[in-house]
KETORDREN-991881 format. One record per residue (C-alpha): x, y, z; residue in three letters. Coordinates in Angstrom, 1 decimal. Example, Ala and Ser with C-alpha at 12.3 -4.5 7.8 and 13.67 -1.06 7.14 Angstrom:
BEGIN
<x->12.3 | y->-4.5 | z->7.8 | residu->ala>;
<x->13.7 | y->-1.1 | z->7.1 | residu->ser>;
//
This chain:
BEGIN
<x->19.1 | y->-10.0 | z->-29.4 | residu->met>;
<x->15.4 | y->-10.0 | z->-28.6 | residu->ile>;
<x->12.9 | y->-7.6 | z->-30.2 | residu->pro>;
<x->11.6 | y->-4.9 | z->-27.9 | residu->ala>;
<x->8.0 | y->-6.1 | z->-28.7 | residu->ala>;
<x->8.9 | y->-9.5 | z->-27.2 | residu->val>;
<x->10.3 | y->-7.9 | z->-24.0 | residu->ile>;
<x->7.2 | y->-5.7 | z->-23.7 | residu->arg>;
<x->4.9 | y->-8.7 | z->-24.1 | residu->lys>;
<x->6.8 | y->-10.5 | z->-21.4 | residu->gly>;
<x->6.5 | y->-7.5 | z->-19.0 | residu->leu>;
<x->2.8 | y->-7.3 | z->-19.8 | residu->glu>;
<x->2.3 | y->-11.0 | z->-18.9 | residu->lys>;
<x->4.4 | y->-10.6 | z->-15.8 | residu->thr>;
<x->2.4 | y->-7.7 | z->-14.4 | residu->val>;
<x->-0.8 | y->-9.7 | z->-14.6 | residu->his>;
<x->0.5 | y->-12.9 | z->-12.9 | residu->thr>;
<x->2.2 | y->-13.7 | z->-9.7 | residu->pro>;
<x->6.0 | y->-13.5 | z->-10.2 | residu->phe>;
<x->9.2 | y->-13.7 | z->-8.3 | residu->arg>;
<x->12.4 | y->-11.7 | z->-9.0 | residu->val>;
<x->15.9 | y->-13.3 | z->-9.0 | residu->val>;
<x->17.3 | y->-12.8 | z->-5.5 | residu->pro>;
<x->20.6 | y->-10.9 | z->-5.2 | residu->phe>;
<x->23.1 | y->-11.9 | z->-2.4 | residu->phe>;
<x->25.8 | y->-9.5 | z->-1.3 | residu->asp>;
<x->28.6 | y->-9.8 | z->1.3 | residu->pro>;
<x->29.2 | y->-7.1 | z->3.9 | residu->gly>;
<x->31.5 | y->-6.4 | z->6.9 | residu->pro>;
<x->29.0 | y->-7.7 | z->9.4 | residu->trp>;
<x->27.7 | y->-10.6 | z->7.2 | residu->gly>;
<x->27.1 | y->-14.0 | z->8.5 | residu->gly>;
<x->26.8 | y->-17.7 | z->7.5 | residu->gln>;
<x->23.0 | y->-18.3 | z->7.6 | residu->trp>;
<x->22.3 | y->-17.5 | z->4.0 | residu->met>;
<x->25.3 | y->-19.5 | z->2.8 | residu->lys>;
<x->23.8 | y->-22.6 | z->4.5 | residu->asp>;
<x->20.1 | y->-21.9 | z->3.6 | residu->lys>;
<x->20.7 | y->-21.0 | z->0.0 | residu->phe>;
<x->23.6 | y->-23.2 | z->-0.8 | residu->asp>;
<x->26.0 | y->-20.3 | z->-1.5 | residu->leu>;
<x->29.8 | y->-20.7 | z->-1.3 | residu->asp>;
<x->31.6 | y->-18.1 | z->-3.3 | residu->asp>;
<x->31.9 | y->-15.4 | z->-0.6 | residu->gln>;
<x->33.3 | y->-15.4 | z->3.0 | residu->pro>;
<x->29.9 | y->-14.2 | z->4.3 | residu->asn>;
<x->26.6 | y->-12.7 | z->3.1 | residu->tyr>;
<x->25.1 | y->-9.6 | z->4.7 | residu->ala>;
<x->22.1 | y->-9.0 | z->2.5 | residu->trp>;
<x->19.8 | y->-10.7 | z->0.2 | residu->cys>;
<x->17.7 | y->-8.3 | z->-1.8 | residu->phe>;
<x->14.5 | y->-10.1 | z->-2.8 | residu->asp>;
<x->12.1 | y->-7.7 | z->-4.4 | residu->cys>;
<x->14.2 | y->-4.6 | z->-4.6 | residu->val>;
<x->13.7 | y->-3.7 | z->-8.3 | residu->pro>;
<x->16.9 | y->-1.6 | z->-8.4 | residu->glu>;
<x->18.9 | y->-4.6 | z->-7.3 | residu->glu>;
<x->17.0 | y->-7.6 | z->-8.7 | residu->asn>;
<x->16.3 | y->-9.0 | z->-12.1 | residu->ser>;
<x->13.5 | y->-11.0 | z->-13.9 | residu->leu>;
<x->13.9 | y->-14.1 | z->-15.9 | residu->leu>;
<x->11.7 | y->-14.2 | z->-19.0 | residu->leu>;
<x->11.5 | y->-17.4 | z->-21.0 | residu->lys>;
<x->11.7 | y->-16.5 | z->-24.7 | residu->val>;
<x->11.2 | y->-19.7 | z->-26.8 | residu->gln>;
<x->13.5 | y->-22.1 | z->-25.0 | residu->asp>;
<x->16.0 | y->-19.5 | z->-23.7 | residu->glu>;
<x->16.0 | y->-17.6 | z->-20.4 | residu->leu>;
<x->16.6 | y->-13.9 | z->-20.7 | residu->val>;
<x->17.5 | y->-11.9 | z->-17.6 | residu->glu>;
<x->16.4 | y->-8.3 | z->-17.5 | residu->ile>;
<x->16.4 | y->-5.6 | z->-14.7 | residu->pro>;
<x->13.2 | y->-5.9 | z->-12.8 | residu->ser>;
<x->13.1 | y->-2.1 | z->-12.5 | residu->ile>;
<x->12.1 | y->-2.2 | z->-16.2 | residu->asn>;
<x->8.7 | y->-3.7 | z->-15.1 | residu->leu>;
<x->8.3 | y->-0.8 | z->-12.6 | residu->val>;
<x->9.0 | y->1.8 | z->-15.3 | residu->phe>;
<x->7.0 | y->0.2 | z->-18.0 | residu->tyr>;
<x->3.9 | y->-0.9 | z->-16.1 | residu->lys>;
<x->3.9 | y->1.3 | z->-13.0 | residu->thr>;
<x->0.2 | y->1.7 | z->-12.5 | residu->lys>;
<x->-0.6 | y->-1.9 | z->-13.3 | residu->glu>;
<x->2.0 | y->-3.1 | z->-10.9 | residu->leu>;
<x->1.5 | y->-0.8 | z->-8.0 | residu->leu>;
<x->-2.1 | y->0.3 | z->-8.4 | residu->gly>;
<x->-3.4 | y->3.8 | z->-9.0 | residu->glu>;
<x->-3.2 | y->5.1 | z->-5.4 | residu->ala>;
<x->0.4 | y->3.9 | z->-4.8 | residu->val>;
<x->1.5 | y->5.1 | z->-8.2 | residu->glu>;
<x->0.0 | y->8.5 | z->-7.6 | residu->ser>;
<x->1.9 | y->8.8 | z->-4.3 | residu->arg>;
<x->5.3 | y->7.2 | z->-5.2 | residu->phe>;
<x->5.5 | y->7.6 | z->-9.0 | residu->gly>;
<x->7.8 | y->5.1 | z->-10.6 | residu->gln>;
<x->9.4 | y->4.0 | z->-7.3 | residu->glu>;
<x->8.7 | y->0.6 | z->-5.8 | residu->phe>;
<x->8.0 | y->1.7 | z->-2.1 | residu->pro>;
<x->8.6 | y->-1.6 | z->-0.4 | residu->ile>;
<x->11.9 | y->-3.5 | z->0.1 | residu->arg>;
<x->12.2 | y->-7.1 | z->1.0 | residu->phe>;
<x->15.7 | y->-7.9 | z->2.4 | residu->asp>;
<x->17.3 | y->-10.7 | z->4.3 | residu->phe>;
<x->20.0 | y->-9.5 | z->6.7 | residu->leu>;
<x->22.4 | y->-12.1 | z->8.1 | residu->asp>;
<x->24.5 | y->-11.7 | z->11.2 | residu->thr>;
<x->24.6 | y->-15.3 | z->12.3 | residu->ile>;
<x->28.3 | y->-16.1 | z->13.0 | residu->glu>;
<x->29.0 | y->-12.6 | z->11.7 | residu->gly>;
<x->29.1 | y->-9.1 | z->13.3 | residu->gly>;
<x->26.5 | y->-6.6 | z->14.6 | residu->asn>;
<x->24.4 | y->-4.4 | z->12.4 | residu->leu>;
<x->25.3 | y->-0.8 | z->12.4 | residu->ser>;
<x->23.2 | y->2.1 | z->13.9 | residu->leu>;
<x->20.6 | y->3.1 | z->11.4 | residu->gln>;
<x->19.1 | y->6.5 | z->11.1 | residu->val>;
<x->16.8 | y->7.4 | z->8.3 | residu->his>;
<x->15.9 | y->11.0 | z->7.2 | residu->pro>;
<x->12.6 | y->12.6 | z->7.6 | residu->thr>;
<x->10.3 | y->12.7 | z->4.5 | residu->ile>;
<x->10.9 | y->16.5 | z->4.1 | residu->gln>;
<x->14.7 | y->16.1 | z->4.2 | residu->tyr>;
<x->14.8 | y->13.3 | z->1.7 | residu->ile>;
<x->12.4 | y->15.1 | z->-0.6 | residu->gln>;
<x->14.4 | y->18.4 | z->-0.4 | residu->asp>;
<x->17.8 | y->16.8 | z->-0.6 | residu->thr>;
<x->17.4 | y->13.8 | z->-2.8 | residu->phe>;
<x->14.1 | y->14.3 | z->-4.5 | residu->gly>;
<x->12.7 | y->11.0 | z->-3.2 | residu->met>;
<x->9.1 | y->10.7 | z->-2.2 | residu->lys>;
<x->9.5 | y->8.6 | z->0.9 | residu->tyr>;
<x->11.9 | y->7.7 | z->3.6 | residu->thr>;
<x->12.8 | y->4.2 | z->4.9 | residu->gln>;
<x->10.5 | y->2.9 | z->7.6 | residu->asp>;
<x->11.5 | y->-0.5 | z->8.8 | residu->glu>;
<x->10.0 | y->-3.6 | z->10.3 | residu->ser>;
<x->12.0 | y->-6.7 | z->11.1 | residu->tyr>;
<x->10.9 | y->-10.3 | z->11.3 | residu->tyr>;
<x->13.4 | y->-12.7 | z->13.0 | residu->met>;
<x->13.5 | y->-15.9 | z->10.9 | residu->leu>;
<x->16.2 | y->-17.6 | z->12.8 | residu->asp>;
<x->18.6 | y->-16.9 | z->15.7 | residu->ala>;
<x->21.3 | y->-18.5 | z->17.8 | residu->thr>;
<x->20.7 | y->-19.3 | z->21.5 | residu->glu>;
<x->22.6 | y->-16.3 | z->22.6 | residu->asp>;
<x->21.2 | y->-13.8 | z->20.1 | residu->ala>;
<x->20.5 | y->-10.2 | z->21.2 | residu->thr>;
<x->18.5 | y->-7.4 | z->19.7 | residu->val>;
<x->19.4 | y->-3.9 | z->20.8 | residu->tyr>;
<x->16.7 | y->-1.3 | z->20.7 | residu->leu>;
<x->17.7 | y->2.3 | z->21.5 | residu->gly>;
<x->20.9 | y->3.2 | z->23.3 | residu->leu>;
<x->23.0 | y->1.7 | z->26.1 | residu->lys>;
<x->22.1 | y->2.8 | z->29.6 | residu->lys>;
<x->23.9 | y->5.8 | z->30.9 | residu->gly>;
<x->24.3 | y->7.5 | z->27.5 | residu->ile>;
<x->24.0 | y->11.3 | z->27.7 | residu->ser>;
<x->21.8 | y->12.7 | z->25.0 | residu->ser>;
<x->23.8 | y->16.0 | z->25.1 | residu->arg>;
<x->27.1 | y->14.2 | z->24.6 | residu->glu>;
<x->25.6 | y->12.0 | z->21.8 | residu->met>;
<x->24.3 | y->15.1 | z->19.9 | residu->ile>;
<x->27.6 | y->16.8 | z->20.4 | residu->arg>;
<x->29.5 | y->13.8 | z->19.1 | residu->asp>;
<x->27.1 | y->13.5 | z->16.1 | residu->leu>;
<x->27.5 | y->17.1 | z->15.2 | residu->lys>;
<x->31.3 | y->16.8 | z->15.5 | residu->lys>;
<x->31.3 | y->13.8 | z->13.2 | residu->ser>;
<x->29.4 | y->15.7 | z->10.6 | residu->thr>;
<x->31.3 | y->19.0 | z->10.7 | residu->glu>;
<x->31.5 | y->20.6 | z->7.3 | residu->gly>;
<x->28.6 | y->18.4 | z->6.0 | residu->arg>;
<x->24.9 | y->19.4 | z->5.8 | residu->asp>;
<x->23.5 | y->16.5 | z->7.8 | residu->phe>;
<x->22.3 | y->18.0 | z->11.1 | residu->leu>;
//
């Protein structure tokens, strides 16, 4: 066991220096093979995500004497919110880290699903969260025949799509 004062001292030092969290790799139904190759991973049939700076998913390694101790990185967010995020970000988002860094891998895998994120008002009223998920993607690698789909296929009727979406959520408070 490690005294709490030692953990607090490690978090204090971490918040004042550049640091990196321990990446977390996770398989998924559409996952690919790129991360297996690039990060020398072999224990899963595919990897869909790598969470890399998502405090709820990642951990920190602290060196205590000659031992590495792994702790949840969210502890740093909770313990030193203002020092980590800055006063303006902390005042808007509280103890939530408002940025996610993920790798998504579909190389030799499947297609990503349709993603729809709620409005800020809906997510605040329904889940008590202070922000929704805006996204930006950077393509790091691609096969020769790779395709990115933006929007809907040609010939899709917006009325039929809305009807089908409403039908798929009957009895639920989504739309």
